[in-house]
C-alpha positions as CSV (number, residue, x, y, z in Angstrom):
1,M,106.3,130.6,270.3
2,V,105.8,130.9,266.8
3,A,109.3,131.9,266.3
4,V,110.2,128.7,268.1
5,A,107.9,126.4,266.1
6,I,109.1,127.9,262.8
7,A,112.7,126.9,263.8
8,V,112.0,123.6,264.7
9,I,110.1,122.9,261.4
10,I,113.2,124.1,259.6
11,Y,115.6,122.2,261.3
12,V,113.6,119.1,260.7
13,V,113.2,119.5,257.1
14,A,117.0,120.4,257.0
15,H,117.8,117.4,258.9
16,Y,115.6,114.9,256.6
17,C,117.1,116.7,253.3
18,V,120.7,115.7,254.6
19,S,120.1,112.4,256.3
20,V,118.2,110.8,253.1
21,P,120.3,111.6,250.1
22,L,123.5,110.5,252.5
23,S,121.3,106.8,253.2
24,R,120.6,106.6,249.7
25,H,124.1,107.3,248.6
26,S,125.9,104.9,251.1
27,Q,123.1,102.0,249.9
28,Q,124.3,102.6,246.2
29,E,127.9,102.2,247.1
30,D,127.0,99.0,249.1
31,D,124.5,97.4,246.7
32,P,124.7,97.3,242.9
33,P,121.9,99.6,241.5
34,S,118.9,97.6,240.6
35,S,116.6,98.2,237.3
36,A,113.9,99.7,239.3
37,D,116.6,102.2,241.0
38,L,117.6,103.2,237.5
39,S,114.4,103.6,236.0
40,C,113.1,105.5,239.1
41,G,116.2,107.6,240.0
42,S,117.0,111.3,239.1
43,N,117.1,112.6,235.6
44,Q,121.1,112.5,235.7
45,R,122.8,109.8,233.7
46,R,125.2,107.7,235.6
47,K,128.1,106.7,233.5
48,L,129.5,103.4,233.9
49,A,133.4,103.1,233.3
50,A,134.4,100.1,231.2
51,P,136.8,97.7,232.1
52,P,140.4,98.3,231.0
53,M,141.3,96.2,227.9
54,N,144.8,95.7,226.3
55,V,144.2,95.9,222.5
56,S,147.9,95.8,221.7
57,L,149.2,92.4,220.6
58,D,152.8,91.8,220.7
59,Q,154.4,90.1,217.8
60,D,154.5,86.7,219.7
61,E,151.0,87.0,221.0
62,A,149.5,87.4,217.4
63,L,146.6,85.3,216.2
64,D,147.4,81.5,216.2
65,T,146.2,79.9,212.9
66,G,147.5,76.6,213.8
67,D,149.9,74.7,211.8
68,D,147.3,73.4,209.4
69,L,147.0,76.6,208.3
70,D,150.4,77.7,207.5
71,V,150.2,78.1,203.9
72,N,152.8,79.4,201.5
73,I,151.3,81.2,198.4
74,D,154.4,80.6,196.2
75,E,154.1,76.9,196.8
76,L,150.3,76.8,195.8
77,D,149.4,75.0,192.4
78,T,147.7,77.5,190.6
79,P,146.6,77.2,186.7
80,D,148.8,78.9,184.4
81,E,147.9,81.2,181.4
82,A,148.0,78.5,178.8
83,D,145.4,76.2,181.3
84,L,143.0,79.1,181.4
85,L,142.8,79.1,177.5
86,D,142.5,75.7,177.2
87,D,139.2,75.8,179.5
88,A,138.1,78.6,177.3
89,D,138.7,77.3,174.1
90,A,136.9,73.8,175.3
91,G,133.5,75.5,174.9
92,H,134.2,77.0,171.6
93,G,135.6,73.5,170.2
94,A,132.2,71.9,171.0
95,A,130.1,74.6,169.5
96,E,131.9,74.0,166.4
97,E,131.6,70.5,166.3
98,S,127.9,70.8,166.8
99,R,127.9,72.7,163.4
100,G,129.3,69.6,162.0
101,S,132.6,69.1,159.8
102,R,131.7,71.7,157.4
103,L,134.2,75.0,156.9
104,W,131.8,77.9,156.1
105,R,133.1,81.4,154.2
106,S,130.7,84.0,153.7
107,V,130.9,86.2,150.6
108,V,128.9,89.0,149.0
109,I,128.2,88.7,145.2
110,G,126.1,91.2,143.7
111,E,124.9,92.7,147.2
112,Q,123.5,89.5,148.1
113,E,125.5,87.3,150.7
114,H,126.2,83.5,150.3
115,R,127.8,80.8,152.0
116,I,130.2,78.7,150.5
117,D,131.0,75.1,152.0
118,M,135.0,75.3,151.7
119,K,135.0,71.7,152.7
120,C,133.3,70.0,149.9
121,I,135.4,72.2,147.5
122,E,138.9,71.7,148.9
123,S,140.0,69.2,146.2
124,Y,139.0,71.9,143.6
125,K,140.0,75.2,144.5
126,R,143.1,74.7,142.2
127,V,140.5,75.7,139.3
128,I,141.3,79.2,139.8
129,S,144.5,80.9,140.1
130,H,146.3,84.0,139.9
131,G,148.7,84.3,136.4
132,G,150.6,87.2,137.0
133,Y,150.1,90.6,135.0
134,Y,150.4,92.0,131.4
135,A,150.5,95.1,129.8
136,E,150.9,97.5,132.6
137,Q,149.5,95.9,135.4
138,N,146.4,94.0,134.1
139,A,145.5,90.7,136.0
140,I,145.8,87.3,134.4
141,I,143.2,84.9,135.7
142,V,143.8,81.3,134.8
143,F,141.0,78.4,134.7
144,A,142.1,75.2,134.4
145,A,139.0,73.0,133.4
146,C,141.5,69.8,134.3
147,F,140.5,70.7,138.1
148,L,137.0,70.3,137.9
149,P,135.3,67.4,139.8
150,D,133.4,64.6,137.5
151,S,130.1,64.6,136.9
152,D,129.7,61.0,138.3
153,C,131.2,62.1,141.9
154,D,129.0,62.4,144.9
155,N,127.0,65.4,145.4
156,Y,128.1,66.9,142.2
157,T,125.5,69.5,141.9
158,Y,126.2,70.6,145.4
159,V,129.7,70.7,144.8
160,M,129.5,72.8,141.5
161,E,127.4,75.1,143.0
162,N,129.6,76.0,146.1
163,L,132.1,75.9,143.5
164,F,130.8,78.3,141.0
165,L,130.5,80.6,144.0
166,Y,134.1,80.4,145.3
167,V,135.5,81.2,141.4
168,I,133.1,84.4,141.3
169,S,134.0,85.6,144.7
170,T,137.7,84.6,144.1
171,L,137.5,86.6,140.7
172,E,136.2,89.5,142.3
173,L,139.0,89.6,144.9
174,M,141.8,89.0,142.0
175,V,140.6,91.6,139.7
176,A,141.1,95.5,140.6
177,E,141.8,97.1,136.8
178,D,141.4,95.5,133.5
179,Y,142.2,91.7,133.2
180,M,141.9,89.0,130.9
181,I,140.9,85.1,131.3
182,V,142.8,82.1,130.1
183,Y,140.9,79.0,129.7
184,L,142.8,75.9,130.1
185,N,141.0,73.2,128.1
186,G,143.3,70.7,127.5
187,A,143.7,67.2,129.4
188,T,139.9,67.6,130.5
189,P,137.9,64.8,129.9
190,R,134.4,65.0,128.9
191,R,133.1,63.8,132.3
192,R,134.7,67.2,133.8
193,M,133.4,69.8,131.2
194,P,131.2,72.2,133.0
195,G,127.6,72.1,131.7
196,F,125.6,74.4,129.8
197,T,123.6,75.7,132.9
198,W,126.6,76.0,135.1
199,M,128.1,78.1,132.7
200,K,125.3,80.7,131.9
201,K,124.6,80.9,135.9
202,C,128.4,82.0,136.1
203,Y,128.1,84.6,133.5
204,Q,124.8,86.1,134.9
205,M,126.5,86.3,138.5
206,I,129.4,88.0,137.0
207,D,129.4,91.7,138.1
208,R,128.8,94.3,135.5
209,R,132.3,96.0,136.4
210,L,134.2,92.3,135.9
211,K,132.3,92.3,132.7
212,K,133.4,95.9,131.6
213,N,136.9,95.3,132.6
214,L,137.4,92.0,131.1
215,K,139.4,92.3,128.0
216,M,140.0,89.1,126.5
217,F,138.9,85.5,127.1
218,T,141.5,83.1,125.7
219,I,140.4,79.5,125.4
220,V,143.5,77.1,125.0
221,H,143.4,74.0,123.7
222,P,139.7,74.1,122.3
223,S,137.6,71.0,121.5
224,W,134.9,70.3,119.5
225,F,132.7,69.9,122.3
226,I,133.8,73.5,124.1
227,R,133.3,75.5,120.6
228,T,129.8,73.8,120.5
229,L,128.9,74.8,124.0
230,L,130.0,78.2,123.5
231,G,128.1,78.1,120.2
232,I,124.7,77.5,122.2
233,T,125.9,80.2,124.8
234,R,126.3,83.0,122.2
235,P,122.4,84.0,122.2
236,F,122.5,84.4,126.0
237,I,125.7,86.6,126.3
238,S,126.1,90.1,124.9
239,S,127.8,90.8,121.6
240,K,130.6,92.8,123.2
241,F,131.6,89.8,125.2
242,S,131.4,87.5,122.6
243,S,134.0,89.5,120.6
244,K,136.6,89.2,123.4
245,I,136.4,85.5,123.2
246,K,139.9,84.1,121.5
247,Y,140.8,80.2,120.5
248,V,144.5,79.4,120.9
249,N,145.6,75.8,119.8
250,N,148.8,75.4,121.9
251,L,150.7,77.1,125.0
252,Q,153.6,78.5,122.5
253,E,150.7,80.3,121.1
254,L,149.8,81.4,124.4
255,G,153.2,82.6,125.3
256,E,153.1,85.0,122.3
257,I,150.2,86.9,123.6
258,I,150.9,87.0,127.8
259,P,154.2,86.7,129.8
260,M,154.3,82.8,130.9
261,E,156.6,83.4,133.9
262,F,153.7,83.6,136.4
263,V,151.0,81.3,134.6
264,H,150.7,77.8,136.4
265,I,150.3,75.0,133.7
266,P,149.0,71.8,135.0
267,P,151.6,68.8,134.1
268,S,148.8,67.0,132.6
269,I,148.0,69.9,130.1
270,V,151.9,70.2,129.2
271,K,152.2,67.0,128.1
């Protein structure tokens, strides 16, 4: 009797285990799974197959951009290199205009930096020039006083200050070894003669090397005024420098001292 009861219980349990999963499986095939079924189901994850996709595109099926987007790169109007440079220079030009119409040059004289207004001395730069060489590559520096500004010109003091800086800095560039200065005093009216203060300042700012390497200071066509002016300056200059000063009365006499091939003599002095 007991054996029969146990057999009945086993049969019922077996029948339940087989029938219930089959019914649940059939229900899942008929109805889509709900969120409750997914959350409360077994621990096994169900794999959902993705629908098939055709990701390959034929040439004729390429992405259609439309007629309006059909662009030929070769026909694009692009700026050339010159246009780009013009645009870049536009800013620099404005910056230069903001600084005014001055053209500045920075020079170092006696270990001190100075700025020269090159615009204001543009008409007077001929006052100093290179006249070639003499006696085995010794430089000849020509100073033509006739190119100095008139004392009644606008901003005369300002012009002379910048001009004297230009003369000193140019002298340092021209001279490497021994040299001589030829001062052309002819055809120079009194109003263009440099003043005592200007000449004294020039002498004081000449570098010691330039003073030492100066072999001769020749004054051509000396006037009474220039002789007097140099006489006044003698107490302020060394005796060695004074001994280097030489007066020459005419160009012919100058030609007997130095070669005149590269010495530029203004026509007014020649006359």
